[in-house]
C-alpha positions, 0 to 999 in steps of 0.5 A, a space after each residue: 490529468 496526470 503527467 510524467 515529466 522529465 525535467 532539469 531541476 535547479 541543480 542541473 540534474 535530469 529527473 522525472 516528477 509527477 504532476 496533475 494538470 488540466 492540460 499540457 500547457 498548464 503543466 509546462 507553465 507550473 513546472 517553469 514557475 517552479 524553476 524546472 526546465 521541461 524536456 518531455 511530458 507523457 500521459 498514460 501508463 509508463 512503459 518498461 523503458 520508462 520504468 527502468 530509467 526512472 530513479 529508484 525511490 525507497 519509501 518515497 525518499 521519506 517514510 510516512 512516519 518520518 513525514 508525520 513527525 516532521 509535520 507535527 514538529 512544524 505545527 508545534 512551532 507554527 502554533 507558537 507563532 514562529 514564522 515558517 522560515 524560522 521554524 524550518 530553520 530550527 527543524 533543519 538543525 534538528 534533522 536526524 538524517 542527512 536526507 531529511 536535512 537536505 529536504 528541509 534545506 530545499 524547502 527553506 530555500 524556496 520559502 525564503 525565495 518568496 514561495 508559499 510552504 505548500 509550493 515549497 513542499 510540492 517542489 521538494 517532491 516527497 510529500 503526498 498531494 493531499 498533504 500539500 492540498 491541506 497546507 495550501 488551503 490552510 495558508 489561505 484560511 490562516 489556520 496553518 498550525 491546526 492543519 499541519 497537526 491534522 495532516 500529521 495525525 492522518 499520516 500517523 494513522 495511515 502508518 500505524 494501520 500499515 504497520 499493524 497489517 504487516 505485523 499481523 501477517 508476519 507470523 503466518 508468513 513466517 510459519 508458512 516459510 518454515 513449513 516449506 523449509 522443513 518439508 524440503 529438508 525432510 524430503 531431500 535430506 532425511 527421507 533419502 537416508 531410508 530409501 536403501 532400506 526400502 529398496 526392492 520392497 516398494 510394493 509391500 510398503 504402506 500407501 503413505 510410505 510410497 507417497 512419501 518416497 515419491 515426494 522425496 524423489 521428485 523434491 530431490 530431482 525437481 525441487 528447484 524447477 518446482 520452486 521456479 514454477 511456483 514463483 512464476 505462477 505467483 508473479 504471473 498471478 500478481 501481474 494479472 490482478 494488476 492488469 486491466 483485465 484483472 481489475 475488471 474481473 475483480 470489479 465484476 466478480 469480487 466473490 472470486 477473490 478471498 479477502 477482496 471485500 475486506 480490502 475494499 473496507 480498508 481502502 474505503 476507510 482510508 479514502 474517507 479519512 483523507 477526504 474528511 481531513 481535506 474537507 475539514 481544512 477548507 479544501 473544496 469538495 471536488 479538489 478534496 475528492 481528487 486529492 484523496 482518490 489520487 492517494 489510493 494505491 489501488 488502480 481499481 479504486 482509482 478508476 471507480 473514483 474517477 467515474 464518481 468525480 466526473 459525475 460530481 463535476 457534472 452536478 450530481 450529488 456526491 452520495 448519488 455518484 458514489 453508488 456508481 463505485 461498487 466497492 464503496 460500502 453502502 453504509 458509508 454512502 448513506 453517511 455521506 448522504 446524511 452529511 450532505 443534507 446536514 451540511 456536515 460532510 467532513 464530520 460524517 466522512 470522518 465518522 464513516 472512516 472510523 466505523 469502516 476502519 474498526 470493522 476492517 480491524 476486527 475482521 483482520 484480528 479474527 482472521 489472524 487469530 484463526 490463521 496462526 493456529 491453523 498454520 501451526 497445525 499444518 506445519 506439525 501435520 505435514 512433518 508428522 505425515 512424513 515421519 509417520 510414512 517413514 516409520 510405517 515403512 520400517 514397521 512394515 518391513 519388520 513384519 515381513 521379515 518376522 
């Protein structure tokens, strides 16, 4: 169960942190043992007041790429048989920013106070729960250096995939914005200059010219209102898709949402990769599944994975329970079944992640390769239509005058 905890930290600051615990009593006990003074504990979705009162965090206070670099540097020092506290001390001196230096200083203080590295990272509050789970399991198993390297590799993969998606969509979005701006400029600045020429002869003009003049008049008078309406529709649609009703609709009718299957393929690859990394570092199946599912940003996916987790806790095999998750690809589920039978669940989940990630990447590349020329054609076609409407009107007036 997830608790939103309003606490007083060791520095006397009032802050809000997220904790996973079986019960409220266990959550309070863990907070007190970490040096926090609990004030309020809440479960369920945060209301608007809590969201407004929550501290603003940019990229989790520490970007994924920055955390991956830190874990990789720490793994190198630990593999070189340097004690954890000494390794953190060296990384603190080499910190590239004051924010990172404060983070490492806090962890170093906790480690020197007798806490484990996993507990220090948990108290620091910026590292994902699955990374902390890997570190905690590796500290028990004695392979901390290898575990840190694998965690860094996984975080680097997540960061590079996210960057690739952003890069792939940047050009089409830029063309779309340029198209809208070009259309608005032509309709509000260029076309109105020709309206006096056409005054009194509207009924003699070609249909395309009349359509351009109508668009120009409406863009000049209602352009801002139209933009606000469009913006409201986009925001309203996004909020609807994030709501319980929207999640249920996407789950039951995925064919209504273009790109939903592709997104599911990407999330399945992300989940399987995290799950395999946790398993290969000694985390128990149930705990690894819980940590990996918590790292998924999709509410719809988390709800489905929670049902799977409950079935696994009841004794059902993981491959069978995954059939309850409609979004999880059947091919990956069969690989999980093979891994269960062979005793190599971590390795097969890793291979499943690679396969699904490759499929998603190829599909994204194919879509982007089509979107870019289509966007350029639309931009050129829209501007050409406006120019053609004006020129046809001028030619028509010339024919009438002649």
